[in-house]
C-alpha positions as CSV (number, residue, x, y, z in Angstrom):
1,M,3.6,-25.6,26.0
2,A,5.6,-23.2,27.5
3,S,8.3,-24.5,25.0
4,D,6.5,-23.7,22.0
5,K,6.2,-20.3,23.2
6,F,8.2,-17.1,21.8
7,R,11.5,-16.5,24.0
8,F,12.4,-13.2,25.7
9,T,15.1,-12.6,23.2
10,T,13.2,-13.3,20.3
11,I,10.5,-11.0,21.1
12,T,13.1,-8.4,22.2
13,A,14.5,-9.1,18.6
14,V,11.1,-8.3,17.4
15,V,10.9,-4.7,19.0
16,V,14.3,-4.0,17.9
17,A,14.1,-5.1,14.2
18,N,10.4,-3.6,14.3
19,M,12.0,0.1,15.3
20,V,15.4,-0.4,12.8
21,G,14.1,-0.2,9.6
22,T,12.7,2.1,6.8
23,G,12.7,5.2,9.0
24,V,16.3,5.8,10.1
25,F,17.6,4.8,6.7
26,T,15.7,7.5,4.6
27,S,14.2,10.1,6.9
28,L,17.5,12.2,7.1
29,G,17.1,13.1,3.7
30,F,13.9,14.6,4.4
31,Q,14.7,16.7,7.6
32,L,17.9,18.0,5.9
33,L,15.1,20.1,3.7
34,D,14.7,22.2,6.3
35,I,17.1,21.7,9.1
36,R,21.1,21.9,8.5
37,S,22.4,22.1,12.6
38,G,24.2,18.7,13.4
39,F,23.3,19.4,16.7
40,A,19.3,19.9,16.4
41,L,19.6,16.7,14.1
42,L,20.9,14.7,16.4
43,M,18.3,16.3,19.3
44,L,16.0,15.1,16.9
45,W,16.7,11.5,17.4
46,A,17.4,12.1,21.3
47,V,13.9,13.5,21.7
48,G,12.5,10.8,19.3
49,G,14.3,8.3,21.7
50,L,12.8,9.9,24.9
51,I,9.3,10.1,23.4
52,A,9.7,6.1,22.9
53,V,11.1,5.5,26.4
54,C,8.2,7.1,27.8
55,G,5.5,5.3,25.9
56,A,7.5,2.3,26.1
57,M,7.6,2.3,29.9
58,T,3.8,3.2,30.0
59,Y,3.1,0.4,27.7
60,A,4.6,-1.6,30.1
61,E,2.4,-1.2,32.7
62,L,-0.7,-1.7,30.5
63,G,0.7,-4.9,28.7
64,A,1.2,-6.2,32.1
65,A,-1.8,-5.5,33.6
66,L,-3.8,-6.6,30.6
67,P,-1.7,-9.4,29.0
68,R,-3.5,-10.3,25.8
69,S,-2.2,-10.3,22.2
70,G,-3.2,-7.3,20.3
71,G,-1.3,-4.3,21.8
72,E,-3.6,-1.0,21.5
73,Y,-6.6,-3.3,20.4
74,N,-6.5,-4.7,23.6
75,F,-5.7,-2.1,25.9
76,L,-8.5,0.6,24.4
77,S,-11.3,-2.0,24.2
78,H,-10.9,-2.8,27.9
79,I,-10.2,0.3,29.1
80,Y,-12.5,2.7,26.8
81,H,-15.0,0.6,24.7
82,P,-14.9,-1.8,21.8
83,S,-15.4,1.0,19.7
84,A,-11.8,2.6,20.1
85,G,-10.3,-0.7,20.3
86,F,-11.7,-1.5,17.0
87,V,-10.6,1.6,15.3
88,S,-7.3,1.1,16.9
89,G,-7.0,-2.5,15.3
90,W,-8.6,-1.0,12.0
91,I,-6.0,1.7,12.0
92,S,-2.8,-1.1,13.2
93,S,-4.6,-3.8,10.9
94,T,-4.6,-1.2,7.8
95,I,-1.8,1.6,8.1
96,G,-0.2,0.7,11.2
97,F,1.5,-2.3,9.9
98,A,0.8,-2.6,6.3
99,G,1.8,1.0,5.5
100,P,5.4,0.4,7.2
101,T,6.0,-3.2,5.9
102,A,5.2,-2.0,2.5
103,L,7.6,1.2,3.2
104,A,10.6,-1.2,4.3
105,A,9.9,-3.6,1.4
106,M,10.1,-0.5,-1.1
107,T,13.3,1.1,0.9
108,F,14.8,-2.5,0.3
109,A,14.1,-2.8,-3.2
110,A,15.3,0.7,-4.2
111,Y,18.6,0.2,-1.9
112,M,19.1,-3.0,-4.1
113,L,18.2,-0.7,-7.5
114,S,20.5,1.9,-6.6
115,I,23.4,-0.4,-6.3
116,F,22.6,-2.4,-9.3
117,P,20.7,0.5,-11.6
118,E,21.3,-1.5,-14.9
119,Y,18.0,-3.1,-13.7
120,G,15.9,0.0,-12.2
121,G,12.7,0.9,-13.0
122,V,9.5,1.4,-11.3
123,W,7.8,-1.9,-11.6
124,A,11.3,-3.7,-11.2
125,E,11.0,-2.0,-7.6
126,R,7.7,-2.7,-6.8
127,I,8.1,-6.7,-8.1
128,I,11.5,-7.1,-5.7
129,A,9.5,-5.2,-2.6
130,A,6.4,-7.7,-3.4
131,S,8.1,-10.7,-3.9
132,L,10.0,-9.8,-0.2
133,V,6.8,-9.6,1.4
134,V,5.2,-13.0,-0.2
135,G,8.0,-14.9,0.7
136,L,8.1,-13.6,4.4
137,S,4.7,-13.8,4.8
138,V,4.6,-17.6,3.7
139,I,7.6,-18.4,6.1
140,H,5.6,-16.7,9.3
141,A,2.8,-18.7,8.2
142,T,4.3,-21.9,9.0
143,N,5.3,-22.3,12.7
144,R,7.0,-20.3,15.8
145,R,10.2,-22.3,15.4
146,N,10.6,-20.9,11.7
147,S,9.4,-17.7,12.6
148,G,10.9,-17.1,15.7
149,G,14.3,-18.4,14.4
150,L,14.5,-16.3,11.1
151,Q,13.5,-13.0,13.4
152,L,16.2,-13.8,15.7
153,I,19.1,-14.3,13.1
154,F,18.3,-11.3,10.9
155,T,18.0,-8.9,14.1
156,L,21.3,-10.1,15.5
157,L,23.0,-9.6,12.1
158,K,21.3,-6.2,11.8
159,V,22.4,-4.9,15.4
160,A,26.2,-6.1,14.5
161,I,26.4,-4.4,11.0
162,I,25.2,-1.1,12.1
163,V,27.4,-0.9,15.3
164,L,30.1,-2.0,12.5
165,F,29.1,0.8,10.1
166,I,29.4,3.5,13.0
167,V,32.6,2.3,14.1
168,A,34.3,1.8,10.7
169,A,32.9,5.4,9.5
170,V,34.5,7.5,12.2
171,V,37.7,5.0,11.6
172,I,38.1,5.5,7.9
173,V,36.8,8.9,7.1
174,D,39.9,10.8,6.8
175,L,38.1,14.3,6.1
176,P,34.8,14.5,8.2
177,Q,32.3,16.8,7.3
178,P,32.2,20.4,8.3
179,V,29.0,19.7,10.3
180,T,28.7,20.9,14.2
181,F,27.4,18.5,16.6
182,F,27.9,20.8,19.7
183,P,25.2,23.5,20.3
184,S,25.8,26.7,18.7
185,E,23.8,30.2,18.6
186,G,20.6,29.7,17.0
187,D,20.1,26.0,17.5
188,L,17.7,26.8,20.3
189,S,15.4,28.6,17.9
190,V,15.7,25.7,15.7
191,I,14.8,23.0,18.3
192,M,11.5,25.2,18.6
193,S,10.5,25.7,15.8
194,S,7.6,24.2,13.3
195,E,9.8,22.5,11.4
196,F,11.7,20.7,14.1
197,A,8.2,19.5,15.1
198,V,7.3,18.2,11.6
199,S,10.4,16.6,11.4
200,L,9.4,14.6,14.5
201,I,6.9,13.0,12.9
202,Y,9.8,11.2,10.5
203,V,11.6,10.3,13.8
204,S,8.6,9.1,15.7
205,Y,7.6,6.9,12.5
206,A,11.3,5.7,12.5
207,F,11.0,4.8,16.4
208,S,7.4,3.1,15.9
209,G,7.2,-0.3,16.8
210,W,8.7,0.0,20.4
211,N,5.5,-1.6,21.3
212,A,5.9,-4.2,18.9
213,A,6.0,-7.0,21.9
214,T,2.4,-6.1,23.6
215,Y,0.9,-7.3,20.1
216,L,2.5,-10.9,21.1
217,S,1.6,-11.3,24.7
218,N,-0.5,-14.2,24.2
219,E,2.8,-16.1,23.0
220,M,5.4,-15.3,25.1
221,D,6.0,-16.8,29.0
222,N,5.1,-14.9,31.7
223,P,4.4,-11.3,29.8
224,Q,3.5,-9.9,33.3
225,K,7.2,-9.9,34.5
226,T,9.1,-10.3,31.2
227,L,6.9,-7.5,29.0
228,P,8.7,-4.4,30.8
229,G,12.2,-5.5,30.2
230,I,11.2,-6.4,26.5
231,L,10.0,-2.9,26.0
232,L,12.7,-0.9,27.7
233,S,15.7,-2.7,26.6
234,G,14.7,-3.0,22.7
235,T,14.1,0.7,22.9
236,L,16.9,1.8,24.8
237,I,19.3,-0.2,22.3
238,V,17.7,1.4,19.3
239,T,17.9,5.1,20.6
240,L,21.6,4.4,21.3
241,M,21.9,3.1,17.3
242,Y,20.2,5.7,15.9
243,V,21.7,8.6,17.2
244,G,25.0,7.0,16.3
245,L,24.0,6.1,12.8
246,N,22.9,9.8,12.1
247,F,26.3,10.9,13.8
248,A,27.7,8.6,10.9
249,F,25.6,9.6,7.9
250,L,26.6,13.4,9.0
251,Y,30.1,12.9,9.7
252,S,30.7,10.9,6.4
253,A,29.0,12.1,3.4
254,P,28.1,16.1,2.5
255,I,24.8,17.4,3.6
256,D,23.8,18.3,0.0
257,T,24.1,14.8,-1.4
258,M,21.9,13.6,1.2
259,V,18.9,16.2,0.8
260,G,15.9,15.0,-0.1
261,E,16.9,11.5,-0.7
262,V,15.9,8.3,0.1
263,E,18.8,6.3,0.0
264,V,20.9,8.3,2.6
265,G,22.8,5.3,4.4
266,Y,23.8,4.3,0.8
267,I,25.3,7.9,-0.2
268,A,27.1,7.7,3.0
269,A,28.6,4.3,2.7
270,E,29.7,5.5,-0.9
271,A,31.3,9.0,0.8
272,A,33.2,6.9,3.5
273,F,34.1,3.7,1.9
274,G,34.5,4.8,-1.6
275,E,32.1,3.2,-4.7
276,T,32.9,-0.3,-4.2
277,G,32.9,-0.3,-0.4
278,G,29.5,2.0,-0.9
279,R,28.0,-0.9,-2.9
280,F,29.1,-3.5,-0.8
281,T,27.5,-1.3,2.2
282,G,24.6,-0.7,0.3
283,V,23.9,-4.9,-0.5
284,V,24.5,-5.0,3.1
285,L,21.9,-2.2,4.7
286,A,19.3,-3.7,2.1
287,M,19.5,-6.8,3.5
288,L,19.0,-5.3,7.1
289,L,15.5,-4.3,5.9
290,I,14.5,-7.9,5.6
291,S,14.5,-8.2,9.4
292,T,12.2,-4.9,9.5
293,V,9.7,-6.6,6.9
294,S,9.8,-9.8,8.7
295,A,9.1,-8.3,12.3
296,M,6.0,-6.4,10.9
297,T,4.8,-9.5,9.0
298,M,5.3,-11.5,12.4
299,A,3.7,-8.7,14.9
300,G,1.0,-7.1,12.8
301,P,-1.1,-10.0,12.1
302,R,-1.6,-10.6,15.8
303,V,-4.1,-7.4,16.0
304,I,-6.2,-9.0,13.2
305,Q,-6.2,-12.1,14.6
306,M,-7.6,-10.6,18.1
307,M,-10.5,-9.0,16.1
308,G,-11.2,-11.7,14.4
309,E,-11.9,-13.7,17.6
310,D,-13.8,-10.9,18.9
311,F,-16.4,-9.9,16.3
312,P,-17.9,-13.0,14.6
313,L,-18.6,-11.1,11.4
314,L,-14.5,-11.4,11.1
315,H,-14.4,-14.6,12.7
316,I,-11.9,-16.1,9.8
317,L,-9.6,-13.6,10.5
318,G,-9.2,-15.2,14.1
319,R,-8.5,-18.5,13.0
320,T,-5.2,-20.5,13.7
321,N,-3.3,-23.4,11.9
322,K,-2.4,-26.9,13.8
323,H,0.5,-24.9,15.4
324,G,-1.2,-22.1,16.7
325,V,-0.1,-19.2,13.7
326,P,-2.8,-16.9,12.5
327,A,-2.1,-18.1,9.1
328,I,-5.4,-16.3,7.7
329,A,-4.2,-12.9,9.6
330,I,-1.0,-13.1,7.9
331,Y,-2.2,-13.7,4.4
332,A,-4.8,-10.7,5.0
333,Q,-2.0,-8.4,6.3
334,G,0.3,-9.5,3.4
335,V,-2.5,-8.5,0.7
336,I,-2.9,-5.1,2.3
337,T,0.8,-4.5,2.1
338,L,1.0,-5.4,-1.6
339,I,-1.9,-2.9,-2.1
340,F,0.3,-0.1,-0.9
341,I,3.4,-1.3,-2.6
342,F,1.5,-0.7,-6.1
343,S,-0.4,2.2,-5.2
344,S,1.3,4.6,-3.0
345,T,4.3,7.0,-3.4
346,F,7.1,6.8,-0.6
347,E,6.8,10.2,1.3
348,S,3.0,10.1,1.1
349,V,2.8,6.8,2.9
350,L,5.8,7.7,5.1
351,V,3.8,11.2,6.8
352,F,0.4,9.7,6.5
353,S,1.5,6.8,8.5
354,G,3.3,8.5,11.1
355,F,1.0,10.9,11.9
356,T,-2.0,8.2,12.3
357,L,0.2,6.1,14.3
358,A,0.8,8.8,16.6
359,I,-2.4,9.6,17.4
360,N,-3.1,5.6,18.0
361,T,-0.4,5.7,20.6
362,F,-1.4,9.1,22.0
363,A,-5.0,7.7,23.1
364,T,-3.4,4.3,24.2
365,V,-0.7,6.2,26.4
366,S,-3.7,8.6,27.6
367,S,-5.6,5.6,28.6
368,I,-3.4,4.6,31.5
369,F,-4.9,7.7,33.6
370,V,-8.4,6.2,33.2
371,L,-7.4,2.4,33.6
372,R,-5.7,3.8,37.3
373,W,-8.7,5.8,37.9
374,R,-11.5,3.1,37.2
375,Q,-9.6,-0.3,38.5
376,P,-7.1,1.3,41.1
377,D,-7.1,-2.3,42.4
378,L,-6.3,-4.1,39.3
379,P,-2.9,-6.1,39.8
380,R,-0.3,-4.5,37.9
381,P,3.1,-6.4,38.1
382,Y,5.0,-3.6,36.6
383,K,4.2,0.5,37.4
384,T,5.2,3.0,35.1
385,F,8.6,4.4,36.2
386,L,8.1,8.2,37.4
387,Y,4.5,8.2,36.8
388,P,2.7,10.3,35.8
389,W,5.2,12.4,34.4
390,T,6.7,9.6,32.0
391,P,3.0,9.6,30.5
392,I,3.0,13.6,30.5
393,I,6.2,13.7,28.6
394,F,4.8,11.4,26.0
395,L,1.7,13.2,25.5
396,G,3.4,16.7,25.4
397,L,5.7,15.8,22.8
398,T,3.3,14.1,21.1
399,A,0.8,16.4,21.0
400,W,3.0,19.5,20.1
401,T,4.4,17.0,16.8
402,L,0.7,16.6,16.1
403,G,-0.3,20.0,16.0
404,F,2.3,21.3,13.9
405,V,1.7,18.7,11.3
406,V,-2.2,19.9,11.1
407,I,-1.1,23.1,10.2
408,N,1.9,22.5,8.3
409,R,0.7,19.1,6.2
410,P,-3.0,19.3,6.5
411,V,-3.4,16.8,3.5
412,E,-1.8,14.2,5.3
413,A,-3.8,15.1,8.5
414,L,-7.1,14.9,7.2
415,F,-6.4,11.4,5.6
416,G,-5.4,10.3,9.0
417,F,-8.6,11.5,10.5
418,G,-10.3,10.0,7.6
419,I,-8.9,6.5,8.4
420,I,-10.1,7.2,12.0
421,A,-13.9,8.0,10.3
422,S,-13.5,4.9,8.2
423,G,-12.8,2.3,11.4
424,L,-15.9,3.6,13.2
425,F,-18.1,3.0,10.0
426,F,-16.7,-0.4,9.7
427,Y,-17.6,-1.5,13.6
428,W,-21.0,0.0,12.8
429,L,-20.9,-2.8,10.3
430,S,-19.5,-5.4,12.1
431,L,-21.6,-5.1,14.8
432,R,-25.1,-5.5,11.9
433,G,-26.1,-9.1,12.3
434,S,-23.5,-10.1,14.9
435,Q,-22.9,-9.4,18.5
436,I,-19.6,-8.5,19.9
437,V,-18.3,-11.3,22.0
438,R,-17.1,-10.3,25.5
């Protein structure tokens, strides 16, 4: 029934909530290790937004032409080969959603414990993060009304609070930090440097989630018409918020206090509003991460569900409850997320996830050229704006970033390639004794 579908506003909320989460509240501290120019730092987020918008416009055409849930898994299976789709789904189900969900939950716990340090400790952080994941998994495994309503409320609160934080920081701070936000001599060389390119991985990770709507295509009304608007509006909203939020961080807090730190939002809030105001704002920022964990718990399992429907060996993952919700897939992703929480460090998951997800989206955006060549007569309710330059910009900037990561962070790159290889291995295993359903 159409009334049981997710609405435009709900899916847009999923896109916004998937994007606005761990990355923007944590990555500035890592970027400051190598870059100290205010202009170059804001340019990082503007370039990241350009990449995301170009990717979203390309995905909009793919999603409108191939309207089935599953995101990259659906696109690459159809355009290239089922093995390519399986590997993409493998990436999404193992680290694409479980990894970022773990990071968001870990950041939520880190913010809460920085505000209440007397309850701190590694195990306290892990238990708080795990409890959040388990609680949201249970809610999203019930029905779409509970799931969508929870998501919309938390996302609206998130957007409102971030805008309020930006305005309040600018108004209340009497003595802004001596950071230059206009271009100066040497900024161009910084922007063209390997440090800028590697920092873009953190930014790209923060923007990951702009494609979230494509994972829910089966569960929205008229996806051919609504999907492009959802992807573009969600991505543009987040780009503006990201630039504004990082401006507020740099405007309010001394750079030296944020270098290498995870809780940059709490540090900036304390600098802007004092200790008491900082603690209150820190609690609020921590609560915002609930919607991020919620959105990823909502979108990611749809990839696992599609793989379960297509591969008989994994059929149990494709089952849905009486409300059509893939409860088993939701719990499966929850278990993988808990493994990340209890076994990995924050930065290793961040760089590793960002690199591997960039490869996944690179392959998907490239596929638009293949689809247009192989199926020129396929109905396309939406065509990518400024094609072919839009996907070319995305591919060029992403390739530039990936190249520098391979050179400067080879260990994380090797782990990313290892995930891809393991996906091919499991694809081979899935074909043994079962035949793919076409």
